[in-house]
C-alpha positions as CSV (number, residue, x, y, z in Angstrom):
1,M,-54.3,30.6,3.8
2,K,-53.2,27.4,5.4
3,T,-54.7,28.3,8.7
4,T,-58.0,29.3,7.0
5,G,-58.1,25.9,5.3
6,K,-57.6,24.1,8.6
7,L,-60.2,26.1,10.4
8,L,-62.7,25.5,7.6
9,G,-62.0,21.8,7.6
10,T,-62.4,21.6,11.3
11,I,-65.7,23.4,11.2
12,L,-67.0,21.2,8.4
13,L,-66.0,18.0,10.1
14,S,-67.4,19.2,13.4
15,I,-70.8,19.8,11.8
16,F,-70.8,16.4,10.0
17,F,-69.7,14.5,13.1
18,G,-71.5,16.4,15.8
19,G,-68.4,18.0,17.3
20,Q,-66.5,14.8,17.6
21,L,-63.7,14.1,15.2
22,F,-62.5,10.5,15.2
23,A,-58.9,9.6,14.5
24,G,-58.3,8.4,11.0
25,N,-58.2,9.5,7.3
26,Y,-61.2,11.1,5.7
27,E,-61.4,10.9,1.9
28,V,-63.2,13.5,-0.3
29,D,-66.4,12.4,-1.9
30,K,-65.6,13.7,-5.4
31,S,-69.3,13.3,-6.5
32,K,-70.4,15.8,-3.8
33,S,-67.4,18.1,-3.5
34,T,-66.6,21.2,-5.4
35,V,-64.7,24.5,-5.0
36,K,-66.8,27.6,-5.8
37,W,-64.8,30.7,-6.6
38,T,-65.4,34.4,-7.4
39,G,-62.9,36.7,-9.0
40,K,-63.8,40.4,-8.7
41,K,-62.5,43.4,-10.6
42,V,-63.6,47.0,-11.0
43,T,-65.7,46.3,-14.1
44,G,-67.4,43.1,-12.9
45,Q,-66.7,39.6,-11.7
46,H,-66.3,36.0,-12.8
47,N,-67.6,32.9,-11.0
48,G,-66.8,29.3,-11.4
49,I,-66.8,25.8,-10.0
50,I,-63.8,23.5,-9.9
51,D,-64.0,19.7,-9.3
52,F,-61.8,17.7,-7.0
53,K,-59.5,15.0,-8.4
54,S,-58.8,13.6,-5.0
55,G,-58.4,14.6,-1.4
56,S,-58.0,13.5,2.2
57,L,-57.7,14.8,5.8
58,E,-55.6,13.2,8.6
59,V,-57.3,13.6,12.0
60,N,-55.7,12.7,15.4
61,D,-56.8,13.7,18.9
62,N,-59.8,15.7,17.6
63,K,-57.5,17.9,15.4
64,I,-56.7,18.0,11.7
65,E,-53.0,17.3,11.4
66,G,-52.6,17.2,7.6
67,G,-54.2,16.6,4.4
68,T,-54.0,16.8,0.6
69,F,-56.4,18.1,-2.0
70,K,-55.9,17.9,-5.8
71,I,-58.2,19.9,-8.0
72,D,-58.6,19.9,-11.8
73,H,-58.2,23.6,-12.5
74,L,-58.6,22.9,-16.3
75,S,-62.2,21.7,-15.9
76,W,-63.8,24.7,-14.2
77,K,-67.3,25.7,-15.3
78,N,-69.5,28.7,-14.8
């Protein structure tokens, strides 16, 4: 899961910055960022959206080296 998150973060930053990641910290824009989820079971599924409380990524030498994301799991919506 940790590797998947790093890979996804790298892909998203590469798209936004044209393949070049500049060293520094990148903050989550809470007004534009959400986590969309789907939980599936034999009899159906549930979908929802969870908002970020905060988040950041640390980038050095064109690589994501760390980061933290806080989500408000009590405020999910369908």
